[in-house]
C-alpha positions as CSV (number, residue, x, y, z in Angstrom):
1,M,-23.5,21.9,39.6
2,K,-23.0,23.8,36.7
3,T,-20.0,26.0,37.8
4,R,-18.2,22.4,38.5
5,N,-19.4,21.1,34.9
6,A,-18.1,24.3,33.6
7,H,-14.7,24.3,35.0
8,R,-14.6,20.4,33.9
9,A,-15.4,21.1,30.6
10,L,-12.5,23.8,30.8
11,I,-10.1,21.1,32.0
12,F,-10.7,18.8,29.3
13,S,-10.4,21.4,26.6
14,L,-7.0,22.5,27.8
15,A,-6.0,19.1,28.0
16,A,-7.2,18.5,24.5
17,L,-5.2,21.8,23.1
18,A,-2.0,20.6,25.2
19,A,-2.3,17.2,23.6
20,G,-1.7,19.0,20.0
21,P,-4.0,18.4,16.7
22,L,-3.1,15.1,16.1
23,E,-4.6,14.0,19.4
24,A,-7.2,16.8,20.1
25,A,-9.4,15.8,16.7
26,R,-10.3,12.2,15.0
27,P,-7.6,11.3,12.7
28,A,-9.6,11.5,9.6
29,Q,-10.6,14.9,10.3
30,T,-6.9,16.2,11.2
31,A,-5.8,14.0,7.8
32,Q,-8.5,16.1,5.7
33,A,-7.6,19.2,7.4
34,E,-3.5,18.9,6.0
35,Y,-4.6,17.7,3.1
36,D,-6.7,20.6,2.3
37,E,-4.0,22.9,3.5
38,V,-1.1,21.2,0.9
39,M,-3.4,21.4,-2.1
40,A,-3.6,25.1,-1.6
41,L,0.3,25.6,-1.8
42,T,2.1,25.6,-5.2
43,P,5.1,22.8,-4.7
44,D,8.9,23.6,-5.1
45,L,10.4,20.8,-7.3
46,E,14.2,22.0,-6.0
47,N,12.7,21.2,-2.4
48,G,11.0,18.2,-3.2
49,R,14.4,16.8,-4.6
50,K,15.6,17.4,-1.1
51,V,12.9,16.2,1.4
52,Y,13.0,13.0,-0.9
53,L,16.4,12.5,0.7
54,T,14.6,11.2,3.5
55,C,12.0,9.1,1.4
56,A,14.9,7.5,-0.7
57,V,16.1,5.4,2.2
58,C,13.5,3.2,1.6
59,H,11.8,3.7,-1.5
60,R,15.1,4.0,-2.9
61,P,16.4,7.1,-5.0
62,E,14.5,6.3,-8.1
63,G,11.3,5.6,-6.1
64,W,11.1,2.4,-7.4
65,G,10.3,0.7,-4.3
66,S,10.7,-3.2,-3.9
67,I,9.7,-6.2,-5.5
68,D,9.3,-8.2,-2.6
69,G,6.4,-5.9,-1.5
70,T,7.9,-4.3,1.4
71,Y,8.1,-1.0,-0.1
72,P,5.9,0.6,-3.1
73,E,6.6,2.2,-5.9
74,I,5.9,5.6,-5.7
75,A,8.0,7.3,-8.7
76,G,5.0,8.5,-10.7
77,Q,2.3,8.1,-8.4
78,L,-0.9,10.8,-8.6
79,R,0.6,13.6,-6.6
80,T,-3.1,14.1,-4.8
81,V,-2.7,10.5,-3.9
82,I,0.9,10.9,-2.2
83,I,-0.5,13.7,-0.4
84,K,-3.8,11.7,0.8
85,Q,-1.6,9.1,2.2
86,L,1.1,10.9,3.9
87,A,-1.9,13.1,5.6
88,D,-3.6,10.0,7.0
89,I,0.2,8.3,7.7
90,R,0.9,11.6,10.1
91,A,-2.7,11.7,11.4
92,R,-3.0,8.0,12.7
93,N,-5.7,7.4,9.8
94,R,-3.7,4.8,8.2
95,D,-1.6,2.2,10.3
96,N,2.0,2.0,8.9
97,P,4.6,1.6,11.6
98,L,7.5,1.7,9.1
99,M,6.8,5.1,7.5
100,Y,5.4,6.8,10.4
101,P,8.8,7.7,12.0
102,F,10.1,9.0,8.5
103,S,6.6,11.1,8.2
104,V,6.1,13.3,11.5
105,P,6.8,17.1,11.2
106,R,10.1,16.7,12.6
107,I,11.6,14.4,10.5
108,L,9.4,15.3,6.8
109,G,8.4,18.5,7.3
110,G,5.3,20.8,7.7
111,P,2.5,21.2,4.7
112,Q,4.7,23.0,2.3
113,H,7.2,20.1,2.3
114,I,4.3,17.5,1.8
115,A,3.4,19.4,-1.4
116,D,7.2,19.8,-2.5
117,V,8.0,16.2,-2.1
118,A,4.7,14.6,-3.7
119,A,5.1,16.8,-6.9
120,Y,8.8,15.6,-6.7
121,V,7.6,11.9,-6.7
122,A,4.6,12.0,-9.1
123,Q,6.9,13.4,-12.1
124,L,9.8,10.8,-11.5
125,P,9.9,7.9,-14.4
126,M,8.6,5.0,-13.3
127,N,10.3,1.3,-13.4
128,P,9.4,-0.6,-16.4
129,N,9.8,-4.0,-14.9
130,N,7.8,-4.1,-11.6
131,G,6.8,-7.2,-9.6
132,V,4.1,-9.1,-11.1
133,G,2.6,-12.3,-10.0
134,P,2.4,-16.0,-10.9
135,G,0.2,-15.4,-14.5
136,V,-1.6,-18.4,-13.8
137,D,-5.2,-17.0,-13.4
138,L,-5.3,-13.8,-15.5
139,V,-8.6,-15.0,-17.0
140,L,-10.3,-14.5,-13.7
141,G,-8.4,-11.6,-12.6
142,E,-9.4,-9.5,-15.6
143,Q,-12.7,-10.4,-15.3
144,L,-12.7,-9.2,-11.3
145,Y,-10.6,-6.5,-12.3
146,K,-13.5,-5.1,-14.9
147,E,-16.3,-5.9,-12.4
148,N,-14.9,-4.4,-9.3
149,C,-12.1,-1.8,-9.9
150,V,-12.7,-0.1,-13.2
151,K,-14.9,2.7,-11.7
152,C,-12.3,3.6,-9.3
153,H,-8.7,2.5,-10.8
154,G,-9.5,3.3,-14.4
155,N,-9.4,0.7,-17.3
156,N,-5.6,1.0,-17.4
157,G,-5.2,1.3,-13.9
158,Q,-4.5,5.3,-13.9
159,G,-6.2,6.1,-10.7
160,D,-8.0,9.0,-10.3
161,E,-6.5,12.3,-9.5
162,V,-9.4,14.3,-8.6
163,E,-10.8,11.3,-6.3
164,H,-7.2,10.5,-5.1
165,M,-7.8,7.0,-5.9
166,P,-4.0,5.4,-6.3
167,A,-3.0,4.4,-9.9
168,L,-2.7,0.2,-9.9
169,A,-0.3,0.1,-13.2
170,G,3.0,-0.5,-12.5
171,Q,2.5,-1.3,-8.9
172,H,4.5,-4.4,-7.6
173,Y,2.0,-7.6,-7.0
174,R,3.3,-8.3,-3.8
175,Y,2.6,-5.1,-2.1
176,M,-1.1,-5.0,-3.2
177,M,-1.2,-8.5,-2.1
178,R,-0.3,-6.6,1.4
179,Q,-2.0,-4.2,1.1
180,F,-5.3,-6.2,0.8
181,D,-4.3,-8.4,3.5
182,M,-4.1,-5.3,5.7
183,I,-7.4,-4.3,4.8
184,R,-8.9,-7.4,5.9
185,M,-7.2,-6.8,9.1
186,N,-8.5,-3.3,9.5
187,R,-5.4,-2.0,9.6
188,R,-5.5,0.6,6.3
189,K,-8.5,2.6,8.3
190,N,-8.6,5.0,5.2
191,A,-9.5,2.3,2.8
192,D,-12.6,3.2,0.6
193,A,-15.5,1.6,2.1
194,K,-17.0,0.3,-1.0
195,M,-13.6,-1.6,-1.4
196,V,-13.6,-2.9,1.8
197,K,-16.8,-4.7,1.6
198,Q,-15.5,-5.9,-2.1
199,I,-12.4,-7.3,-0.7
200,N,-14.1,-9.3,2.3
201,G,-16.2,-11.1,-0.5
202,F,-12.9,-12.0,-2.2
203,S,-11.3,-15.5,-1.8
204,Q,-7.5,-15.9,-1.6
205,R,-7.5,-16.9,-5.6
206,D,-9.6,-14.2,-6.5
207,Q,-7.4,-11.7,-4.4
208,S,-4.4,-13.2,-6.2
209,A,-5.8,-13.3,-9.5
210,V,-7.2,-9.7,-9.9
211,L,-3.7,-8.3,-8.1
212,D,-2.1,-10.4,-10.8
213,Y,-4.1,-9.0,-13.3
214,A,-3.3,-5.5,-12.2
215,S,0.6,-5.6,-11.9
216,R,0.5,-6.2,-15.4
217,L,-1.2,-3.0,-16.5
218,R,1.3,-0.9,-18.3
219,P,1.7,3.0,-17.7
220,G,1.7,5.3,-20.8
221,A,5.3,4.7,-22.6
222,E,5.9,8.5,-21.3
223,K,6.1,7.5,-17.4
224,L,8.2,4.7,-17.8
225,A,12.3,5.0,-17.5
226,S,14.6,2.8,-19.4
227,P,15.3,-0.6,-17.5
228,D,19.0,0.6,-16.2
229,W,17.8,4.6,-15.1
230,Q,19.3,5.8,-12.1
231,N,17.6,9.0,-10.3
232,P,20.6,11.9,-11.8
233,D,19.5,14.0,-8.7
234,F,21.3,11.7,-6.4
235,P,24.7,10.5,-8.3
236,N,26.5,9.8,-5.4
237,Y,23.8,7.5,-3.2
238,A,25.1,4.1,-2.5
239,R,22.6,1.8,-4.1
240,P,22.4,-1.7,-2.6
241,Q,22.0,-4.7,-5.0
242,Y,19.1,-6.8,-3.3
243,P,18.3,-10.0,-4.8
244,E,14.8,-9.9,-6.2
245,P,14.1,-13.0,-7.9
246,P,11.1,-13.5,-9.9
247,F,7.8,-14.3,-8.0
248,P,8.3,-18.3,-7.9
249,I,5.6,-20.9,-8.9
250,M,5.3,-23.9,-6.5
251,P,5.4,-26.9,-8.3
252,E,3.0,-29.3,-7.6
253,P,3.2,-32.3,-5.1
254,P,4.2,-35.4,-6.0
255,S,1.7,-37.8,-6.0
256,M,1.6,-40.2,-3.2
257,P,1.7,-44.2,-3.9
258,P,-1.4,-45.7,-2.7
259,M,-1.7,-47.3,0.6
260,P,-1.2,-50.9,0.9
261,P,-4.8,-53.0,2.2
262,M,-4.6,-53.2,5.6
263,P,-3.9,-57.0,6.9
264,K,-7.1,-58.8,7.8
265,M,-7.3,-59.4,11.3
266,P,-7.6,-63.1,12.9
267,T,-11.0,-63.7,14.4
268,P,-10.7,-64.2,18.1
269,P,-11.1,-67.7,19.9
270,E,-14.9,-68.3,21.3
271,Y,-14.6,-69.2,24.7
272,P,-17.7,-70.9,26.3
273,H,-20.3,-69.4,28.6
274,R,-19.9,-70.2,32.5
């Protein structure tokens, strides 16, 4: 019996090795191991520029993403945050079907490439006109932000590089709304447990208000680009012009006219009993 169990354990061990590190270990452990490996490397900005060509397809050469929330602004984001999110996506510790194919080692490269591109993205100047919310509930948004978000993301939404807490200042409102929804649906497995609990207690009004407020937090002036800035590292990149109107504020529905009174029904005739 012991021999059979030992043989079976050997088969499972070989199968795990054959499956590769991303399947042989738990996703969170795999992501942490790659994060630690990347953080020990010295980034090369010139190589980061070359690697970023893969990222520019969606995030655009400037790293400003899209106001509609499909792609986040990554320019100016903290380096540790970029590394952690890439490692989590590669290890399937964060579900991101749009980005996963571009993040795998065969396309993006190994740990050195992550170190290089993260450093490159972190130094890009940020969009001075990121997408914001409707602006109708900012007093509530400020209150909720100070009560729930300041400790991790900072008074000005600057994030925390040591704890790899993302900077929120300058991020698109609709992207943050979409990520809140993803967390509610358990699609962001790498989300902070405390934040998950807080979000579950938010109403839809709370969510919109706090993220509208966060989207209006401004990065330092030294981190912002001019509105017409284009990344000189990509002079020949074709930049399509996507229509991105400001956030629409829905008008109040017209009041309905009062319903006319119901006509009085005639009293049915009485029939004699038989």
